[in-house]
Every structure is written in C-alpha cells, then in structure tokens.
SERO-4910 file (N, C-alpha, C, O; in steps of 0.05 Angstrom, whole numbers):
BEGIN
 pado doro    nc1    nc2    nc3   cac1   cac2   cac3    cc1    cc2    cc3    oc1    oc2    oc3
  Leu    A   2159   1942   1460   2155   1971   1458   2179   1987   1467   2177   2010   1475
  Ala    A   2202   1975   1464   2227   1988   1471   2232   2013   1455   2244   2033   1465
  Glu    A   2222   2014   1430   2226   2037   1413   2205   2059   1418   2207   2080   1407
  Arg    A   2186   2053   1435   2166   2072   1443   2150   2083   1419   2146   2107   1417
  Arg    A   2141   2066   1402   2125   2073   1379   2104   2051   1375   2107   2029   1386
  Pro    A   2084   2056   1359   2064   2035   1354   2076   2010   1341   2094   2013   1324
  Ile    A   2067   1987   1349   2077   1962   1337   2053   1945   1331   2032   1946   1344
  Arg    A   2056   1928   1311   2036   1909   1303   2040   1882   1318   2063   1873   1320
  Val    A   2019   1871   1329   2021   1846   1343   2003   1826   1328   1979   1830   1326
  Pro    A   2015   1805   1317   1999   1785   1302   1981   1769   1321   1984   1770   1345
  Ala    A   1962   1756   1309   1944   1739   1325   1960   1716   1338   1977   1704   1326
  Ile    A   1954   1711   1364   1967   1690   1379   1945   1673   1392   1938   1678   1415
  Pro    A   1933   1655   1378   1910   1639   1388   1916   1625   1415   1898   1623   1431
  Asp    A   1940   1616   1418   1947   1602   1443   1944   1620   1468   1939   1610   1490
  Leu    A   1945   1646   1464   1942   1665   1486   1914   1678   1486   1909   1697   1501
  Gly    A   1897   1668   1469   1870   1679   1468   1868   1703   1451   1847   1716   1450
  Met    A   1889   1711   1437   1889   1734   1419   1885   1724   1390   1903   1716   1377
  Thr    A   1860   1724   1382   1853   1712   1356   1854   1732   1333   1850   1724   1310
  Met    A   1859   1757   1339   1859   1777   1318   1885   1794   1320   1897   1797   1341
  Glu    A   1894   1803   1297   1917   1822   1296   1909   1848   1310   1886   1855   1311
  Arg    A   1929   1861   1321   1924   1886   1335   1948   1905   1332   1970   1896   1326
  Ile    A   1943   1930   1337   1965   1950   1338   1964   1963   1366   1942   1970   1376
  Val    A   1987   1964   1379   1988   1976   1406   2007   1999   1406   2029   1998   1394
  Ala    A   1999   2021   1418   2016   2045   1420   2018   2054   1449   1999   2055   1464
  Pro    A   2043   2061   1458   2047   2069   1486   2038   2098   1490   2040   2115   1472
  Ile    A   2027   2104   1513   2020   2132   1521   2044   2142   1538   2048   2132   1560
  Ile    A   2059   2161   1528   2083   2170   1541   2079   2198   1551   2073   2217   1536
  Val    A   2084   2202   1577   2082   2228   1590   2108   2234   1604   2116   2219   1622
  Ser    A   2121   2255   1597   2147   2263   1609   2167   2240   1609   2181   2236   1629
  Gly    A   2168   2226   1587   2187   2204   1585   2179   2178   1598   2193   2158   1595
  Gln    A   2156   2177   1611   2147   2153   1624   2123   2141   1609   2105   2155   1600
  Ile    A   2123   2114   1607   2100   2101   1595   2078   2098   1615   2081   2084   1636
  Met    A   2056   2112   1611   2034   2113   1630   2011   2093   1623   1994   2089   1640
  Gly    A   2012   2082   1599   1990   2064   1591   1993   2057   1562   2013   2064   1549
  Tyr    A   1973   2044   1551   1974   2035   1523   1946   2039   1510   1926   2038   1524
  Val    A   1946   2043   1484   1922   2045   1468   1923   2022   1448   1943   2018   1434
  Trp    A   1901   2007   1445   1900   1984   1427   1879   1989   1405   1859   2003   1409
  Ile    A   1884   1978   1381   1863   1976   1361   1865   1947   1350   1886   1937   1343
  Ile    A   1842   1934   1349   1841   1905   1342   1827   1902   1316   1806   1914   1311
  Ala    A   1839   1885   1299   1827   1880   1273   1800   1866   1276   1796   1849   1293
  Gly    A   1781   1874   1259   1754   1862   1260   1751   1844   1235   1764   1823   1233
  Asp    A   1734   1853   1218   1729   1836   1194   1746   1845   1170   1741   1838   1147
  Arg    A   1767   1862   1176   1785   1870   1155   1813   1872   1167   1817   1873   1191
  Glu    A   1833   1873   1150   1861   1876   1159   1866   1905   1167   1854   1923   1157
  Leu    A   1885   1907   1186   1893   1934   1195   1911   1947   1174   1927   1933   1162
  Thr    A   1908   1973   1171   1924   1988   1151   1942   2009   1164   1942   2013   1188
  Asp    A   1958   2021   1147   1976   2043   1156   1959   2066   1168   1968   2080   1186
  Leu    A   1935   2070   1157   1917   2091   1168   1909   2084   1196   1907   2102   1213
  Asp    A   1904   2059   1202   1897   2050   1229   1921   2056   1248   1917   2065   1271
  Glu    A   1945   2051   1238   1969   2055   1255   1972   2085   1261   1979   2093   1283
  Leu    A   1967   2102   1241   1968   2131   1245   1947   2140   1264   1952   2157   1281
  Ala    A   1923   2129   1262   1901   2136   1280   1907   2129   1309   1902   2145   1328
  Ile    A   1919   2105   1313   1924   2097   1341   1947   2113   1353   1948   2118   1377
  Glu    A   1966   2121   1335   1988   2139   1345   1977   2166   1354   1985   2177   1374
  His    A   1958   2176   1338   1945   2202   1346   1929   2199   1371   1929   2217   1388
  Ala    A   1916   2176   1375   1900   2171   1399   1918   2170   1423   1911   2181   1445
  Ala    A   1942   2158   1420   1961   2157   1443   1971   2185   1449   1975   2191   1473
  Thr    A   1975   2201   1429   1985   2228   1433   1964   2245   1448   1971   2260   1467
  Val    A   1939   2243   1440   1917   2257   1453   1915   2248   1482   1911   2265   1500
  Ser    A   1916   2222   1487   1915   2212   1514   1937   2223   1531   1933   2230   1555
  Ala    A   1961   2224   1520   1985   2234   1534   1981   2264   1541   1988   2272   1563
  Leu    A   1969   2279   1523   1965   2308   1528   1944   2311   1551   1948   2329   1568
  Leu    A   1924   2295   1551   1903   2297   1572   1916   2290   1599   1910   2303   1619
  Met    A   1932   2269   1600   1945   2261   1624   1965   2282   1634   1967   2288   1658
  Leu    A   1979   2295   1615   1998   2316   1622   1983   2340   1633   1992   2352   1653
  Lys    A   1960   2347   1622   1944   2369   1632   1935   2363   1661   1936   2380   1678
  Asp    A   1926   2338   1665   1917   2330   1692   1940   2332   1712   1936   2340   1734
  Arg    A   1964   2323   1703   1987   2324   1721   1994   2353   1727   2001   2359   1750
  Glu    A   1993   2370   1708   2000   2398   1712   1981   2411   1732   1988   2428   1749
  Val    A   1955   2404   1730   1935   2414   1749   1942   2405   1777   1941   2421   1796
  Lys    A   1949   2379   1780   1956   2369   1806   1981   2381   1817   1983   2386   1841
  Asp    A   2000   2386   1799   2025   2399   1808   2020   2428   1817   2032   2437   1837
  Ala    A   2001   2442   1804   1994   2469   1813   1980   2468   1840   1985   2485   1857
  Glu    A   1963   2447   1844   1950   2444   1870   1971   2438   1892   1969   2449   1914
  Leu    A   1992   2423   1885   2013   2417   1905   2028   2443   1912   2035   2447   1935
  Gln    A   2032   2460   1892   2045   2486   1897   2029   2503   1916   2039   2515   1934
  Leu    A   2002   2504   1912   1985   2519   1929   1985   2508   1957   1985   2523   1977
  Arg    A   1986   2481   1959   1987   2469   1986   2013   2474   2000   2015   2477   2024
  Gly    A   2035   2476   1984   2061   2483   1995   2060   2511   2007   2071   2516   2028
  Asp    A   2048   2529   1993   2045   2557   2003   2028   2557   2029   2034   2572   2048
  Leu    A   2007   2540   2029   1990   2539   2053   2006   2528   2077   2004   2539   2099
  Leu    A   2022   2508   2073   2038   2497   2095   2058   2517   2105   2061   2520   2130
  Glu    A   2071   2532   2087   2090   2552   2096   2076   2573   2114   2087   2582   2134
  Gln    A   2052   2581   2106   2037   2601   2122   2031   2589   2150   2032   2603   2170
  Leu    A   2023   2564   2150   2016   2551   2176   2040   2549   2194   2038   2552   2218
  Leu    A   2064   2543   2182   2088   2540   2199   2099   2566   2209   2115   2567   2227
  Gln    A   2089   2588   2197   2099   2614   2205   2078   2629   2222   2083   2653   2229
  Leu    A   2056   2616   2229   2035   2629   2245   2045   2637   2272   2060   2621   2286
  Glu    A   2038   2660   2281   2045   2669   2308   2020   2681   2322   2014   2675   2345
  Gly    A   2006   2699   2308   1983   2712   2319   1957   2696   2313   1959   2672   2306
  Pro    A   1935   2709   2316   1909   2696   2310   1908   2686   2281   1920   2698   2263
  Val    A   1893   2665   2277   1891   2653   2250   1872   2670   2233   1849   2675   2241
  Asp    A   1882   2678   2210   1865   2694   2191   1842   2677   2182   1845   2654   2175
  Pro    A   1818   2689   2181   1794   2674   2172   1797   2661   2145   1788   2638   2140
  Ala    A   1810   2675   2126   1815   2663   2099   1832   2639   2101   1828   2619   2086
  Leu    A   1853   2640   2118   1871   2617   2122   1856   2594   2135   1859   2571   2127
  Ala    A   1839   2600   2154   1824   2579   2168   1804   2566   2148   1799   2542   2150
  Glu    A   1794   2582   2130   1775   2571   2110   1790   2551   2091   1779   2530   2084
  Arg    A   1815   2558   2084   1830   2540   2066   1836   2514   2080   1835   2492   2068
  Val    A   1841   2515   2106   1846   2491   2122   1821   2474   2124   1821   2450   2121
  His    A   1798   2488   2129   1773   2474   2131   1765   2460   2105   1754   2438   2105
  Asn    A   1772   2472   2082   1766   2461   2056   1780   2435   2050   1773   2420   2033
  Leu    A   1802   2430   2065   1816   2404   2063   1803   2382   2078   1812   2359   2077
  Gly    A   1782   2389   2093   1768   2368   2109   1775   2368   2138   1766   2350   2153
  Phe    A   1792   2387   2147   1800   2388   2175   1777   2400   2192   1762   2416   2183
  Gln    A   1777   2390   2217   1757   2400   2237   1772   2417   2258   1791   2408   2270
  Ser    A   1763   2441   2262   1777   2460   2279   1780   2452   2308   1799   2460   2322
  Lys    A   1762   2434   2318   1763   2427   2346   1780   2402   2351   1784   2394   2374
  Arg    A   1790   2390   2330   1807   2366   2333   1836   2374   2331   1843   2392   2317
  Pro    A   1854   2360   2346   1883   2366   2345   1895   2360   2317   1885   2343   2303
  Tyr    A   1917   2373   2312   1932   2369   2287   1958   2355   2293   1969   2358   2315
  Gln    A   1968   2340   2275   1993   2325   2279   2009   2324   2253   1997   2321   2231
  Val    A   2035   2326   2255   2052   2327   2231   2068   2301   2229   2080   2291   2249
  Met    A   2070   2291   2205   2088   2269   2198   2107   2280   2176   2099   2296   2159
  Val    A   2132   2271   2177   2151   2278   2155   2161   2251   2144   2172   2235   2158
  Val    A   2157   2248   2118   2164   2223   2104   2190   2227   2089   2193   2246   2075
  Glu    A   2208   2208   2092   2234   2209   2079   2238   2184   2063   2236   2161   2073
  Gly    A   2243   2187   2037   2248   2164   2020   2249   2172   1991   2233   2189   1982
  Lys    A   2267   2161   1976   2270   2167   1948   2251   2151   1931   2245   2128   1938
  Pro    A   2241   2162   1909   2223   2146   1892   2239   2125   1877   2263   2128   1873
  Pro    A   2226   2102   1870   2240   2082   1854   2250   2093   1828   2241   2113   1818
  Ala    A   2270   2079   1816   2282   2088   1791   2260   2091   1770   2242   2074   1767
  Gly    A   2262   2113   1755   2243   2117   1733   2219   2133   1741   2203   2141   1724
  Glu    A   2216   2139   1768   2193   2155   1777   2202   2183   1785   2225   2186   1795
  Gly    A   2186   2203   1781   2193   2230   1787   2192   2235   1817   2182   2219   1833
  Leu    A   2202   2259   1825   2203   2266   1853   2176   2269   1865   2172   2266   1889
  Leu    A   2156   2275   1849   2129   2280   1859   2113   2254   1861   2090   2254   1869
  Ser    A   2125   2232   1853   2110   2206   1854   2103   2199   1883   2082   2188   1888
  Leu    A   2122   2204   1902   2118   2196   1929   2095   2212   1942   2077   2199   1953
  Pro    A   2094   2239   1940   2071   2253   1952   2045   2245   1939   2024   2244   1953
  Arg    A   2045   2239   1913   2020   2230   1900   2011   2204   1911   1987   2200   1917
  Lys    A   2029   2185   1915   2022   2159   1926   2012   2162   1955   1992   2149   1962
  Ile    A   2025   2179   1970   2016   2183   1998   1988   2194   1999   1971   2185   2014
  Glu    A   1983   2215   1983   1957   2228   1983   1935   2208   1974   1913   2208   1985
  Ser    A   1941   2192   1954   1922   2172   1944   1916   2152   1966   1893   2144   1969
  Trp    A   1937   2143   1980   1932   2123   2001   1916   2134   2024   1898   2121   2034
  Leu    A   1922   2159   2032   1907   2172   2054   1878   2176   2046   1860   2174   2063
  Thr    A   1873   2183   2021   1845   2186   2012   1830   2160   2014   1807   2160   2023
  Lys    A   1843   2138   2007   1830   2112   2010   1824   2105   2039   1804   2092   2045
  Glu    A   1842   2115   2057   1838   2110   2085   1817   2128   2098   1810   2125   2121
  Gly    A   1808   2148   2082   1789   2167   2093   1800   2187   2112   1787   2197   2130
  Glu    A   1826   2193   2109   1840   2212   2126   1845   2238   2112   1862   2239   2094
  Pro    A   1832   2260   2120   1838   2286   2108   1867   2293   2114   1877   2288   2136
  Ala    A   1881   2305   2095   1909   2311   2100   1919   2333   2081   1908   2337   2060
  Leu    A   1939   2347   2091   1954   2366   2075   1980   2353   2069   1997   2349   2087
  Val    A   1985   2346   2043   2009   2331   2035   2026   2350   2018   2017   2359   1996
  Val    A   2051   2355   2026   2068   2374   2013   2096   2364   2010   2108   2358   2030
  Pro    A   2108   2363   1986   2136   2357   1983   2152   2381   1994   2146   2404   1987
  Arg    A   2173   2375   2010   2187   2397   2023   2216   2388   2029   2220   2369   2045
  Asp    A   2236   2401   2016   2264   2395   2021   2271   2366   2019   2281   2354   2038
  Gln    A   2264   2354   1996   2270   2326   1991   2255   2306   2009   2261   2282   2009
  Arg    A   2236   2317   2024   2219   2300   2041   2190   2306   2034   2184   2323   2017
  Val    A   2171   2293   2048   2143   2299   2045   2131   2305   2072   2132   2288   2090
  Ala    A   2120   2329   2075   2107   2336   2101   2077   2331   2099   2064   2337   2079
  Leu    A   2067   2320   2121   2038   2313   2123   2026   2326   2148   2038   2324   2169
  Val    A   2004   2339   2145   1988   2349   2167   1962   2332   2168   1948   2332   2148
  Leu    A   1957   2319   2190   1934   2302   2193   1919   2308   2218   1928   2324   2235
  Gln    A   1896   2295   2221   1880   2296   2246   1871   2268   2255   1847   2263   2257
  Pro    A   1890   2250   2259   1883   2223   2268   1870   2224   2296   1877   2241   2312
  Ile    A   1852   2206   2301   1838   2205   2327   1855   2190   2347   1854   2165   2348
  Gly    A   1871   2204   2362   1888   2192   2383   1915   2184   2373   1919   2179   2349
  Pro    A   1935   2184   2392   1963   2178   2385   1967   2150   2373   1984   2146   2356
  Glu    A   1952   2131   2382   1955   2103   2372   1946   2102   2343   1958   2087   2327
  Arg    A   1925   2117   2336   1916   2117   2308   1938   2130   2291   1942   2121   2268
  Ala    A   1951   2151   2301   1972   2164   2286   1995   2145   2281   2006   2143   2259
  Arg    A   2003   2130   2302   2025   2111   2299   2017   2089   2279   2033   2080   2263
  Ala    A   1992   2079   2281   1983   2058   2263   1983   2068   2234   1992   2053   2216
  Leu    A   1974   2092   2229   1974   2103   2202   2003   2105   2191   2008   2097   2169
  Ala    A   2021   2115   2208   2049   2118   2199   2061   2091   2193   2075   2088   2172
  Gln    A   2056   2071   2210   2067   2044   2205   2055   2032   2180   2070   2019   2165
  Gln    A   2029   2035   2176   2016   2024   2152   2027   2037   2127   2031   2025   2106
  Leu    A   2033   2063   2129   2043   2078   2106   2071   2068   2099   2078   2065   2075
  Val    A   2087   2063   2119   2114   2052   2115   2113   2025   2100   2126   2020   2081
  Glu    A   2095   2007   2111   2093   1980   2099   2081   1981   2071   2088   1964   2054
  Thr    A   2063   2000   2066   2049   2000   2040   2067   2012   2018   2067   2002   1996
  Leu    A   2082   2033   2024   2096   2048   2003   2126   2043   2003   2140   2053   1985
  Lys    A   2137   2028   2022   2166   2024   2021   2174   2008   1996   2159   1992   1986
  His    A   2199   2013   1987   2209   2000   1963   2234   1985   1971   2250   1995   1987
  Pro    A   2238   1960   1961   2261   1944   1969   2288   1959   1967   2306   1956   1983
  Ala    A   2291   1975   1946   2316   1989   1941   2318   2015   1958   2340   2026   1961
  Gln    A   2296   2024   1968   2296   2049   1983   2274   2049   2004   2251   2056   1998
  Pro    A   2280   2040   2029   2259   2039   2050   2249   2067   2057   2262   2087   2052
  Leu    A   2225   2067   2067   2212   2092   2075   2216   2096   2105   2215   2077   2121
  Arg    A   2220   2121   2113   2223   2129   2141   2203   2151   2147   2200   2169   2131
  Ile    A   2190   2150   2170   2171   2171   2178   2177   2181   2206   2180   2166   2225
  Gly    A   2179   2208   2207   2182   2221   2233   2154   2231   2242   2139   2243   2226
  Leu    A   2147   2226   2267   2120   2233   2277   2123   2252   2300   2134   2246   2321
  Gly    A   2111   2276   2297   2110   2296   2318   2086   2291   2336   2069   2274   2330
  Arg    A   2085   2306   2359   2062   2303   2377   2039   2320   2367   2043   2340   2353
  Pro    A   2014   2312   2375   1991   2328   2366   1990   2355   2380   1999   2358   2403
  Val    A   1980   2375   2366   1976   2402   2378   1947   2411   2373   1935   2404   2352
  Gln    A   1936   2425   2391   1908   2433   2389   1904   2457   2372   1883   2461   2360
  Asp    A   1924   2475   2372   1922   2500   2358   1940   2501   2334   1963   2491   2334
  Leu    A   1930   2511   2312   1945   2514   2287   1971   2530   2291   1991   2526   2277
  Arg    A   1971   2548   2310   1994   2564   2315   2017   2548   2326   2040   2557   2326
  His    A   2012   2524   2336   2033   2507   2347   2041   2485   2327   2056   2466   2335
  Leu    A   2031   2487   2303   2037   2466   2283   2067   2465   2278   2078   2443   2272
  Lys    A   2081   2487   2279   2110   2488   2275   2124   2470   2295   2144   2458   2288
  Arg    A   2114   2469   2319   2126   2452   2340   2124   2423   2332   2144   2408   2335
  Ser    A   2101   2414   2323   2097   2386   2315   2115   2379   2292   2126   2357   2290
  Phe    A   2117   2398   2273   2135   2394   2250   2164   2391   2259   2178   2373   2249
  Gly    A   2173   2408   2277   2200   2406   2287   2205   2380   2301   2227   2369   2299
  Glu    A   2185   2371   2316   2188   2345   2330   2191   2322   2310   2207   2303   2314
  Ala    A   2175   2323   2289   2176   2301   2269   2204   2301   2256   2215   2280   2251
  Met    A   2215   2325   2250   2241   2326   2238   2263   2317   2257   2281   2303   2249
  Glu    A   2260   2324   2282   2280   2316   2302   2279   2285   2306   2300   2273   2308
  Ala    A   2256   2274   2306   2254   2244   2309   2269   2230   2287   2283   2211   2291
  Leu    A   2266   2240   2262   2281   2229   2239   2311   2232   2243   2326   2213   2238
  Glu    A   2319   2256   2252   2348   2261   2255   2360   2243   2276   2382   2233   2273
  Val    A   2346   2240   2299   2357   2224   2321   2359   2194   2312   2379   2182   2317
  Glu    A   2338   2184   2300   2338   2156   2292   2360   2151   2271   2372   2130   2270
  Ser    A   2364   2171   2253   2384   2168   2233   2412   2168   2246   2429   2153   2238
  Ala    A   2416   2186   2266   2442   2187   2279   2448   2162   2294   2471   2154   2298
  Leu    A   2427   2148   2304   2430   2123   2318   2434   2099   2299   2439   2077   2308
  Gly    A   2431   2105   2273   2434   2083   2254   2410   2064   2255   2413   2040   2247
  Ser    A   2388   2073   2264   2364   2056   2266   2353   2049   2239   2353   2065   2221
  Ser    A   2343   2024   2237   2331   2015   2212   2301   2015   2214   2287   2006   2196
  Lys    A   2290   2026   2237   2261   2027   2240   2249   2046   2220   2260   2067   2214
  Gly    A   2225   2039   2210   2212   2057   2191   2198   2080   2205   2194   2101   2192
  Leu    A   2190   2077   2230   2176   2098   2245   2193   2109   2267   2203   2095   2284
  Ala    A   2196   2136   2267   2211   2150   2287   2191   2168   2302   2182   2189   2291
  Asp    A   2183   2161   2326   2162   2175   2341   2175   2193   2362   2189   2183   2380
  Phe    A   2171   2219   2360   2183   2238   2378   2175   2232   2407   2192   2234   2425
  Ser    A   2150   2224   2411   2141   2219   2439   2155   2196   2452   2153   2192   2476
  Arg    A   2170   2180   2437   2184   2157   2448   2214   2161   2447   2229   2141   2451
  Leu    A   2223   2185   2441   2252   2189   2441   2264   2188   2469   2287   2180   2473
  Gly    A   2249   2197   2489   2258   2196   2516   2283   2214   2520   2283   2237   2511
  Leu    A   2304   2203   2533   2328   2219   2539   2342   2228   2513   2356   2248   2514
  Met    A   2338   2214   2491   2352   2221   2466   2344   2249   2457   2360   2263   2444
  His    A   2320   2258   2464   2312   2286   2457   2330   2306   2470   2339   2325   2457
  Trp    A   2336   2302   2495   2353   2321   2510   2382   2319   2501   2396   2339   2498
  Leu    A   2391   2295   2496   2419   2292   2486   2423   2305   2459   2444   2315   2453
  His    A   2402   2304   2443   2403   2316   2416   2408   2346   2417   2419   2357   2399
  His    A   2398   2359   2439   2400   2388   2441   2424   2397   2458   2428   2421   2462
  Leu    A   2440   2379   2468   2463   2387   2484   2484   2399   2466   2488   2390   2443
  Pro    A   2498   2421   2475   2519   2433   2458   2542   2413   2454   2546   2395   2470
  Asp    A   2557   2417   2432   2579   2398   2426   2599   2397   2448   2610   2375   2454
  Glu    A   2605   2420   2461   2626   2419   2482   2617   2402   2506   2634   2390   2519
  Val    A   2591   2401   2511   2581   2385   2533   2583   2355   2526   2591   2339   2542
  Leu    A   2576   2349   2501   2578   2321   2492   2607   2311   2492   2612   2289   2501
  Glu    A   2625   2328   2483   2653   2320   2482   2665   2316   2510   2684   2301   2513
  Gly    A   2653   2330   2530   2663   2327   2557   2652   2303   2572   2659   2298   2594
  Asn    A   2633   2289   2559   2621   2265   2571   2641   2242   2572   2649   2233   2550
  Pro    A   2648   2232   2595   2669   2211   2597   2660   2185   2585   2676   2167   2579
  Tyr    A   2633   2182   2580   2623   2156   2569   2621   2157   2539   2617   2136   2526
  Leu    A   2624   2181   2527   2620   2183   2498   2640   2165   2483   2632   2151   2464
  His    A   2666   2166   2491   2686   2151   2476   2681   2121   2479   2689   2105   2461
  Leu    A   2669   2113   2501   2663   2084   2505   2641   2075   2486   2643   2053   2474
  Val    A   2620   2092   2483   2599   2085   2464   2609   2085   2436   2602   2068   2419
  Glu    A   2627   2104   2429   2639   2105   2402   2655   2080   2397   2655   2070   2374
  Arg    A   2669   2070   2417   2684   2045   2414   2665   2021   2409   2671   2004   2392
  Leu    A   2643   2021   2423   2623   2000   2418   2612   2001   2389   2609   1981   2376
  Ala    A   2606   2026   2380   2596   2030   2353   2616   2021   2332   2609   2008   2312
  Glu    A   2641   2027   2337   2662   2019   2318   2665   1988   2318   2669   1976   2297
  Tyr    A   2663   1976   2341   2665   1947   2343   2641   1934   2328   2645   1914   2314
  Asp    A   2618   1945   2332   2594   1935   2318   2598   1937   2288   2590   1919   2273
  Lys    A   2610   1959   2279   2614   1963   2250   2633   1942   2239   2629   1932   2217
  Glu    A   2654   1936   2254   2674   1917   2245   2664   1888   2246   2672   1872   2229
  Thr    A   2647   1882   2265   2638   1854   2269   2609   1849   2262   2599   1827   2265
  Asn    A   2596   1870   2252   2567   1868   2247   2552   1860   2272   2534   1844   2271
  Gly    A   2560   1873   2294   2549   1866   2320   2525   1883   2328   2516   1899   2312
  Glu    A   2515   1878   2352   2490   1891   2362   2494   1903   2390   2475   1905   2405
  Leu    A   2519   1909   2397   2525   1919   2424   2511   1945   2430   2499   1949   2451
  Val    A   2512   1964   2411   2499   1990   2416   2469   1987   2418   2457   1999   2435
  Asn    A   2457   1971   2400   2429   1966   2402   2421   1953   2428   2400   1959   2439
  Thr    A   2438   1934   2437   2432   1920   2462   2433   1940   2485   2416   1939   2503
  Leu    A   2453   1958   2485   2455   1978   2507   2431   1997   2506   2420   2004   2527
  Lys    A   2424   2005   2482   2401   2023   2479   2375   2010   2490   2360   2023   2504
  Thr    A   2371   1985   2482   2347   1971   2492   2347   1967   2522   2327   1970   2535
  Phe    A   2371   1961   2533   2373   1958   2562   2366   1984   2577   2352   1983   2597
  Leu    A   2375   2007   2566   2369   2032   2579   2340   2039   2576   2327   2050   2594
  Gln    A   2329   2034   2552   2300   2040   2548   2282   2022   2565   2260   2029   2571
  Ala    A   2293   1999   2573   2278   1981   2591   2281   1988   2620   2274   1972   2638
  Gly    A   2293   2012   2625   2297   2020   2653   2318   2004   2667   2317   2000   2692
  Ser    A   2338   1994   2652   2360   1978   2663   2351   1952   2675   2364   1941   2693
  Arg    A   2328   1943   2666   2317   1917   2676   2325   1895   2656   2316   1894   2634
  Gly    A   2343   1878   2665   2354   1857   2648   2334   1839   2636   2335   1832   2612
  Ser    A   2314   1830   2652   2294   1811   2642   2277   1824   2620   2270   1811   2600
  Thr    A   2270   1850   2624   2254   1864   2604   2269   1868   2579   2259   1863   2557
  Ala    A   2294   1876   2581   2311   1880   2558   2315   1854   2542   2314   1854   2518
  Ala    A   2320   1832   2557   2324   1806   2544   2299   1798   2528   2301   1787   2506
  Ala    A   2276   1803   2540   2251   1797   2526   2247   1813   2500   2239   1803   2480
  Leu    A   2254   1839   2502   2252   1857   2479   2271   1848   2457   2265   1851   2433
  Leu    A   2295   1839   2465   2315   1830   2446   2311   1801   2437   2325   1791   2419
  Asn    A   2292   1788   2450   2286   1760   2443   2311   1742   2448   2317   1725   2432
  Ile    A   2324   1746   2470   2347   1730   2478   2344   1722   2507   2328   1733   2522
  His    A   2360   1702   2516   2360   1694   2544   2374   1715   2561   2392   1728   2552
  Arg    A   2365   1717   2586   2376   1738   2603   2406   1733   2608   2421   1752   2610
  Asn    A   2415   1708   2609   2443   1702   2613   2459   1711   2589   2482   1720   2592
  Thr    A   2447   1709   2565   2461   1719   2541   2465   1749   2542   2486   1759   2534
  Leu    A   2445   1763   2553   2447   1792   2556   2470   1799   2575   2485   1818   2570
  Ser    A   2474   1783   2596   2496   1789   2615   2523   1785   2602   2542   1799   2610
  Tyr    A   2525   1767   2583   2551   1763   2570   2560   1788   2555   2581   1789   2542
***
C-alpha cells in the first residue's frame, strides 16, 4: 500500500485467504489510520467494486477527520480552562467551578500538576501524545485535565496521596515512552485550593528544569524530592559564580563527559544520602571501599 490507493490481493490459501480481495487505506491528514476490505464471494471482483471500496475509505476518513476535529476543539477549550485556572487569584467563579466539576474533579480533594515532556514518534502529530495520555488516564479511572502547552503536556489530576501520584507518573513514563524519545515527567506538590494550582504547575516545571540541568536520565522529576537543588536553582548567577566549589563540580562534570564516568552522580548520591558512605554505596550498588576510591 505504498502508493496509498486500493490494491487487489489474490487468494493465498497458505495464509488462510481463500478468496480474492480489494483493500483500501483510510488516510487522515496524511496518516494511514486503518483499512477497508471487500472480499470476493461467488463472483469475481470488478472495477465497480474497487470504486465502491475507494469511496468507503474516503467516507471513513471523513468521519475520522470530523471526530478528530471535535477532539481538537475540546482540547482548545481545555487549554482555555487551564489558563484561567493558572491565573486565578480571587474567589473561584461558580461557572469555572462547574467546568472543573464536569471533568470529574471533587472540590474537597487536593489537586496536583504533572508536566510531560517528550516528542511524538516519527509520523505522529503533535497532539498524539496528549491523546495517548488522556486515553491511558481514562483506562486508569483517573479524572484529569490534559492540555498541550508550550511543546509539553500539562496534566491536572486528583490522585489519592503523594505515592499514588508518583506511581501514576512512573507508570505513564513506562507505558508511553518511545525508544527514540524517552518521556520525562515533572511532578508538583498537591494543593488544596484551585487558586494555588499555579504553584503546583511551577513546581512541576522547575523539577523538569533541575533534572535536565543535572543531566539526569530519570523519567520522573519530583519537586518534593529536589531538596537543596530547589534553593540552588533560585540563587542569582552572581552568587553561584562566587561559590568556590562550583569550578570543582564543573571539572568533575567535564571529566565525566570525557571518560563517560559517574563522578557527579556519585557525589550527588552521596550528598542525598546525608554524606553516609554506606547508604550511598548501597544506592549506587557498589562496595563502600569502591566509593572511597
């Protein structure tokens, strides 16, 4: 089907195909979304059959395109809703609260923001990722506001507890990551009030930025676990440049780059372990004496 037009397929008994057939691709926005078949019965297939199957594929494509346009319009409305939520300062307007409620959210439960970063696989549109995320969350029974935003996808959820939020994020990474383009998720802290949703969104974005600056390959960046890195991230440039240890860390990073080493990661793990050698060695899965070297 390289030519993207109906083709005749002869009977292939060895494959269980005992009758001739015509197959036509269903093409939507340049992508093959499916196929329509017509199989010969007690008569041979004719040019009229080929024309009919081509028309059937066209009608199917138009229906799919209409459905996609409806979903795209819904995404646009959800984008407008997210912008309103991120700009909230005063009391929540009843109409706005109703729109949030219609998504399945419960007003007494906290809200939490995730920001997903990842390019779609080759051949898929920019909206394929938010669609996949929304479909997956629906299967998980998690109400969510899913919005493409600045080359990323913002999610507002109401997971029950921080561990559930982390588990959802990790499952999402494992389910939707692509070998050529891994998925990364920034996770903000939960907030009880919609007026504070902007804070959770900012935390999710910061978690992504910090992990990216550290060269981390982890799929999940959790703001609540940034620790000291949160404060370092907000230090002015002049303060950072005046840090006598900065050039030492830069030298370690350069050495790691040249030798494909793990010195910076080892130092990071050691500090996160409270400078406890035995704990750091266990986290790195190495002997404590090796850590000392």
